[in-house]
Every structure is written in structure tokens, then in C-alpha cells.
N, C-alpha and C positions, 0 to 999 in steps of 0.2 A: 503494499498502500502503498504513495503517495501524496500528498498534498499539499497544493502553491497557495501561500497568501503574501498578501502585501500590508509592511508596518504599515505606522502611523507617518515615517518617514519616506514610504514608497518604496522602501527595501523587502527584494522578495525572500519572505519565510518559508523553509519547504519540512515535511516531514516525511523521513528518509528509515525504510527500515533495511535496517543494518545486524549482523551478528558479529558478537564479541570475540576474538580468538588470537591468543597467544600476541594479546597486549595490543593488538589493532583490530581496525573497527572495517568491518568488511563488508559494503553497500550490496542489499542484494540483485538491485536492478538497478544498476551504472549510469542506464538510457533518461534515467527522469532526474538525473544531476545536469542543472546547467551552470557549470563553473571551470572556471580556468586552472591549471593544473598550477597548483601552487598554493591557490586564494587560500585565506585562512579565513577560517569560519567559526564559530561557537555551536558546540553539541550538548544539549540538554538529554541525557540518558532515560529515555522509561523502558523500564524491564519489559518486556508484553508476555511474561508466563510468570512473575510473582518473583522472579529471579533465581528459582532454585534448577531452573534445568529441567523441571516436567514438562513433558506435554499434553495434548491437549484431552489424551485420552487418560493418561494416568491424574490430574486434576481432577475428570470428571468420576473418575473412580472413588476418590479419595471422600468427592460425595456421599457416598452411602458408609463412612466407615462408621461402625458404631450403632447401624442403625437395625431394627427388627427387620426379617421378611416382610411382613407386611405392608413398613412404613415402606420400604422400595417399593413393593408393588403399587405401590399407591402410590408413589411420586414418577412413574417409570408409565401408569396408567393417563396421568395427566400431562406429561410429557408426548403421549404420540397423542393425545388429542379427546383422549373421556377422562369425565371425573368421577371419582370413586366419594359417595356419601357414606 
């Protein structure tokens, strides 16, 4: 995902997805960046998965930790569009 906005001074601000590896940020879609090589930028880092390195499936699985089977069934029923009363 990338998003481009202009700030009050007319400068372009961009939200760019990246991965931090071996001390370097690697941009996931470099074609979305309109910068000259060597241009300084300011990074505001916002972890997208809680910063724990968990994938979406692991995070979803944690939602059920400690819940009884009946509660899990209720949640799954709601997710697929039915409501359990």
C-alpha cells in the first residue's frame, strides 16, 4: 500500500510499505517512490503487525486463546454472517 498526500507547505508526504532487514529498510514497491537517489527523507516507523513478526493467521489464532469451544463457535458463526442467540 502506498498513499501520497501534500502537507501544508505543499511538500508531498508518502506512506510506503517496507520491511526492516539487517539494519536497512527495504521498500516493498520501489516504483511508488518519486525521489532522487541520495535525497534525505524522514521516516516515521509504524509496525503493521504489532512488531512481533507474527503473520495474520497467527494473530487471528491468538484471538481464540483461552476461550471455550462454544465461544469459538459463536465467534465463527458471526464472522460467516450468522448470529447465535
